[in-house]
TORBA-54737 format. One record per residue (C-alpha): residue number from 1; residue in one letter; chain; x, y, z. Coordinates in steps of 0.02 Angstrom, whole numbers, plus 50000, padded with zeros to 5 digits. Layout:
N
 pos code unit    xx    yy    zz
 NUM    a    A     X     Y     Z
...
END
This chain:
168
 pos code unit    xx    yy    zz
   1    m    A 51481 48703 49910
   2    g    A 51317 48665 49990
   3    s    A 51178 48780 50036
   4    c    A 51104 48769 50207
   5    i    A 50918 48796 50229
   6    s    A 50860 48850 50397
   7    l    A 50679 48821 50443
   8    s    A 50613 48891 50604
   9    l    A 50438 48846 50665
  10    s    A 50358 48913 50820
  11    c    A 50265 48773 50904
  12    d    A 50187 48884 51036
  13    q    A 50037 48935 50932
  14    c    A 50009 48760 50865
  15    t    A 50027 48684 51038
  16    n    A 49906 48810 51113
  17    q    A 49774 48773 50982
  18    v    A 49792 48585 51004
  19    f    A 49785 48606 51193
  20    q    A 49627 48714 51182
  21    w    A 49546 48587 51065
  22    l    A 49586 48444 51184
  23    c    A 49522 48542 51335
  24    i    A 49356 48577 51250
  25    r    A 49339 48395 51200
  26    r    A 49388 48336 51373
  27    g    A 49263 48458 51450
  28    y    A 49117 48371 51365
  29    i    A 49159 48212 51458
  30    h    A 49234 48282 51618
  31    n    A 49092 48407 51650
  32    l    A 48951 48292 51595
  33    e    A 48872 48272 51767
  34    e    A 48879 48460 51802
  35    n    A 48809 48498 51629
  36    l    A 48666 48375 51656
  37    k    A 48620 48457 51821
  38    a    A 48634 48630 51744
  39    l    A 48527 48576 51597
  40    e    A 48393 48508 51713
  41    t    A 48392 48668 51818
  42    t    A 48392 48784 51668
  43    m    A 48253 48684 51587
  44    e    A 48147 48699 51745
  45    e    A 48173 48888 51742
  46    l    A 48126 48893 51558
  47    q    A 47967 48795 51589
  48    a    A 47921 48911 51733
  49    n    A 47947 49062 51619
  50    r    A 47841 48978 51485
  51    d    A 47701 48944 51608
  52    d    A 47703 49123 51673
  53    l    A 47702 49193 51497
  54    s    A 47560 49078 51445
  55    k    A 47456 49139 51592
  56    r    A 47490 49320 51548
  57    v    A 47443 49288 51366
  58    e    A 47281 49201 51415
  59    r    A 47237 49346 51529
  60    e    A 47268 49472 51389
  61    e    A 47172 49367 51264
  62    g    A 47027 49365 51386
  63    k    A 47025 49554 51373
  64    g    A 47003 49541 51185
  65    l    A 47185 49566 51136
  66    k    A 47281 49458 51014
  67    r    A 47449 49378 51055
  68    l    A 47602 49436 50959
  69    s    A 47680 49318 50832
  70    q    A 47849 49323 50920
  71    i    A 47765 49258 51078
  72    q    A 47691 49111 50982
  73    v    A 47861 49074 50901
  74    w    A 47947 49078 51071
  75    l    A 47818 48963 51150
  76    t    A 47835 48841 51004
  77    r    A 48024 48842 51020
  78    v    A 48010 48805 51206
  79    d    A 47899 48655 51170
  80    t    A 48022 48593 51038
  81    i    A 48170 48614 51156
  82    k    A 48075 48524 51294
  83    t    A 48051 48374 51180
  84    q    A 48236 48374 51133
  85    v    A 48292 48388 51315
  86    n    A 48178 48243 51364
  87    a    A 48256 48142 51223
  88    i    A 48430 48184 51289
  89    f    A 48384 48130 51465
  90    g    A 48308 47971 51396
  91    a    A 48462 47931 51292
  92    i    A 48594 47920 51428
  93    p    A 48726 47802 51359
  94    v    A 48721 47630 51438
  95    g    A 48906 47630 51479
  96    s    A 48911 47805 51549
  97    q    A 48880 47750 51727
  98    r    A 49007 47608 51719
  99    l    A 49182 47675 51733
 100    s    A 49348 47588 51720
 101    l    A 49527 47632 51767
 102    c    A 49481 47691 51942
 103    g    A 49340 47801 51879
 104    f    A 49444 47907 51760
 105    c    A 49390 47837 51592
 106    s    A 49227 47778 51524
 107    k    A 49221 47607 51445
 108    n    A 49136 47683 51294
 109    l    A 49227 47848 51274
 110    k    A 49159 47890 51102
 111    s    A 48975 47877 51150
 112    r    A 49006 47972 51312
 113    y    A 49094 48110 51213
 114    r    A 48949 48124 51090
 115    y    A 48823 48125 51230
 116    g    A 48922 48255 51327
 117    k    A 48932 48365 51174
 118    r    A 48743 48351 51146
 119    v    A 48712 48397 51328
 120    f    A 48830 48546 51319
 121    l    A 48757 48614 51157
 122    m    A 48579 48590 51220
 123    l    A 48623 48680 51382
 124    k    A 48685 48830 51282
 125    e    A 48528 48828 51175
 126    v    A 48413 48821 51327
 127    e    A 48509 48963 51410
 128    n    A 48493 49070 51252
 129    l    A 48307 49034 51239
 130    n    A 48282 49071 51424
 131    s    A 48371 49238 51410
 132    g    A 48264 49287 51261
 133    g    A 48100 49256 51352
 134    d    A 48081 49427 51433
 135    f    A 47938 49511 51341
 136    e    A 47869 49679 51390
 137    v    A 47726 49679 51264
 138    i    A 47641 49512 51237
 139    a    A 47478 49559 51152
 140    e    A 47407 49693 51040
 141    q    A 47236 49759 50996
 142    a    A 47147 49637 50884
 143    q    A 47112 49710 50714
 144    a    A 46927 49742 50697
 145    s    A 46854 49663 50543
 146    e    A 46772 49781 50420
 147    v    A 46584 49766 50426
 148    e    A 46477 49798 50273
 149    e    A 46312 49879 50315
 150    r    A 46165 49799 50227
 151    p    A 45989 49870 50221
 152    i    A 45857 49778 50320
 153    q    A 45736 49675 50216
 154    p    A 45558 49741 50216
 155    g    A 45433 49641 50317
 156    i    A 45347 49486 50251
 157    v    A 45209 49530 50129
 158    g    A 45039 49495 50204
 159    r    A 45105 49468 50380
 160    d    A 44986 49595 50457
 161    t    A 44832 49517 50379
 162    m    A 44887 49343 50433
 163    l    A 44909 49403 50613
 164    k    A 44736 49484 50613
 165    k    A 44657 49323 50551
 166    a    A 44751 49222 50681
 167    w    A 44692 49330 50825
 168    v    A 44513 49345 50770
END
């Protein structure tokens, strides 16, 4: 007689994962305009925070204090991110503005997807950097250099006699 093998697979979990994956991928393209606006706004806020922090640091350095290393790292990261964001805004795909199929699909879906993903990831990075820019302490006392005391050299030999001759 024959044996009967029964195989039961639940497609719910697999379907949910595929659906979530597709929604994330679709979100890069579908939310591109909103993400671009959010990136621009968040970048403006980040630049304002950088400018305010730079002014505070300059004021503290004017008092003779030294900026903390973490402040310098944060300011450098902001400048790096600014360059990357400018590159993203300068690299808008050529076909992204031209839509087909009544405005639902881009003619170049792959480049629009890649661009949308770059915008989304950069937006998250700018938001993280902006949230980490709240510093209570920005400068510390500069470490005084150790000074070695040296004895003063005795006067020039014969200086007194030379001065007397010059004035006489």
